[in-house]
Phi, psi and omega in degrees: 000131184292147177280166180295147180273349181284132179285121182307328181305328181292344182269352183301314180301320178297312182295320178295319180301318178291310186295320181293318178294327178291319191255337183065020182225124178295315183296312180292325178294320178297323177296318178297315181298317181296317179296316179295318179301317180296322179293321178294317181295323178299319178294320181296314181296326180283356179079017180274127184286139172244104187296321180232089184303322181295315179296320180295316179297318179297319181295311182297313182297318181294315181295319177295322179293323176300314179297317181294322181291324177300319178290318182294324182297328176296323178287323184288338178296333180248020181293141181275115179081185180296143176263127175233154184289165173286132182295141176241107183300140178295333182257027180304130184280345182289121180304328180292342182263007181280065181271155180292128181274127172209183186297336181284355177261353182293151181298324181293320180291317180297325178294320179295326179297344177298344178288342186266146173288168184305312181290320176303315182295319180296312181297316180300312182292317181299323181276310189278331183257313186262359172057037174284148176278167186295323176301319180292318180297317180300319179294319183292314186266356177074031175237164177277168186298314178302321180295320180295322177296319179292321178298317179296317179301315180294320180297316179299319180294323184289332183254359187303313185282347180250353183295125182296147178274145179228128177221077189292132173211098190302315182295314180296317182292328177295319178294320180293322177301311180298317182295318181295310183292327177295316179293322180295310183294335176275347182066032185269107184298314183297317179292325177295315178302325182293337181252353180270142173294151180302325182256028179305146179236135178245129177243145173234121181250099175255345179058021183080002183247000177207150182292118181206153177295143183263347177235143180302145177256133187234148176102138187298317183291314180298316181292319180298316179295320179296314180298318179298322178295322178298316182296316180298317180293319179297321180298322179294332181269356178077026180289157180241148181248144178221122178277122181201116186293148174226148177052032178075011180230156178298148180207153178243117178272126183253124184239148175290167179306332180272004178095351180293142182284131180253321181195165173230120181264113184256143188232134178242127180261158171202127177044047172083013176221163176278120186261319183223138175230134178227128178255109180270108183246348183299114183300331179294339180261006181241351187297333180288355182257001180124191181302135181245135181275167178260101184292323177301316181294322183294320181275354176075021183266340183071173184294345182268009181303154179300142181293343179255022177301151185268115176282158177290145180293000000 
């Protein structure tokens, strides 16, 4: 039987898009894609026909991601502090990472998806993001159609109150981005309060491997003061800032004096204000972006530093 004529390499972006949204991890998604790619290639070499390569790739990637998420969730249950996804740069040069940017790729949305179990997450994404019909979803996840409809209903209910709001206005958001980062880099508390939502939430993800707050910080004044403090401390350490979007949202890359990456501060807007801010400091979630610095060493606190130590913005 002839093998498929479609080159498996062309399927990598689709498989990565599914796996990254499922796992919130670039590294784990790449592992899923590689495993799925090998399975497709094995069938091709064996001369086994794949009538619909895209459907087959989606099925393999989703099932592998479900298995990977089940394992990851056990680790995340004992994760130190808030869990946030690994940043995915908008200008990533890897062709496999050229996924379509939409609200479901934002760091805030991926964090909310952590509320869902592996199969719930797969059904939700396949239906709401990738627009698969129920017969296809049922085939992929190994459930019948009525069960998939019920799973989707339950998934929507579980994330409804935490799902980030989106009100895109490119011109307004570009102005807000400039205003926020200008106020941040100046460490100006009053100007920061002016661009932050009253109920803004700040998360710090150090994963126990970098100094970060372990509980979310809420409220415009509290967050503004905290951010200003980060900037002042960072200036004393000689850190450098680089504006570069990730996950379809504005972000500030924070680098040590030698250029090593220390953190990525991600920002989510809504109706003309900053609604959610997340500082990704966990070095294990930054290694795919290049050399990562030792923030504990830079601040001179050592591994015994307080868990609520203030990282540079």
